[in-house]
C-alpha positions in Angstrom: 1.3 16.9 -4.8 1.9 20.8 -4.1 0.3 23.4 -6.5 1.2 26.4 -4.7 3.5 29.2 -6.0 6.0 29.2 -3.3 9.1 27.4 -4.5 10.7 27.2 -0.9 7.8 25.6 0.8 8.7 21.9 0.6 7.0 19.9 3.5 7.4 16.3 3.7 5.3 15.6 6.6 1.9 16.6 8.2 0.8 16.2 11.7 -2.5 17.3 13.8 -3.1 16.9 17.4 -6.6 17.3 19.2 -7.3 16.3 22.7 -3.9 14.5 23.3 -4.5 12.4 20.1 -1.9 13.0 17.4 -2.0 12.0 13.5 1.1 12.3 11.7 1.8 11.7 7.8 5.2 11.3 6.2 5.0 11.6 2.4 7.1 12.2 -0.7 6.4 15.6 -1.9 6.0 16.6 -5.6 6.0 20.1 -6.4 4.4 21.2 -9.7 6.6 24.2 -10.0 9.5 21.9 -10.4 8.1 20.9 -13.9 8.7 24.5 -15.1 12.1 23.2 -16.8 10.3 20.4 -18.6 7.5 22.4 -20.5 8.6 20.8 -23.7 8.5 17.3 -22.3 4.9 18.2 -20.7 3.7 19.4 -24.2 4.9 16.2 -26.0 3.6 13.8 -23.4 0.5 11.7 -24.0 -0.1 11.5 -20.2 -3.3 13.3 -19.3 -1.5 14.5 -16.0 1.0 16.3 -18.2 -1.8 18.5 -19.7 -3.0 19.2 -16.2 0.5 20.2 -15.0 1.0 22.2 -17.9 -2.2 24.1 -17.6 -1.5 24.8 -14.0 2.1 26.0 -14.9 0.5 28.4 -17.6 -1.9 29.6 -15.1 0.7 30.6 -12.6 2.7 32.4 -15.3 -0.3 34.7 -16.5 -1.8 35.3 -13.0 -2.0 39.0 -13.8 -2.3 38.8 -17.5 -5.9 37.7 -18.4 -5.3 38.4 -22.3 -2.3 35.9 -22.2 -4.2 33.6 -20.0 -7.1 33.4 -22.5 -4.7 32.8 -25.3 -2.9 29.9 -23.5 -6.4 28.4 -22.6 -7.4 28.5 -26.3 -4.1 27.2 -27.6 -3.8 24.2 -24.9 -7.5 23.3 -25.8 -7.1 23.3 -29.6 -3.5 21.6 -29.4 -4.7 18.7 -27.4 -5.2 15.7 -30.0 -7.2 12.6 -29.4 -4.2 10.4 -29.3 -2.4 12.5 -26.6 0.3 15.0 -26.5 0.1 18.5 -27.8 0.5 19.4 -31.6 
């Protein structure tokens, strides 16, 4: 799962070599930025991970706007109900 803000960086493997020993991983990549077009779906979901992704995306959107960031934090916190999803 990648939470960076570079939409072009999409690795599918990782390798590290030390003293002629090599470790290599291949993996399925999930980019949180890809969920920007699914904000409504995230807001309506009762999956706790959806809220985490939504918070992350809002954080990226408000990177240089502390007032908007504060407002979104308050709205997301208030909107979350006990049964899941956002109101």
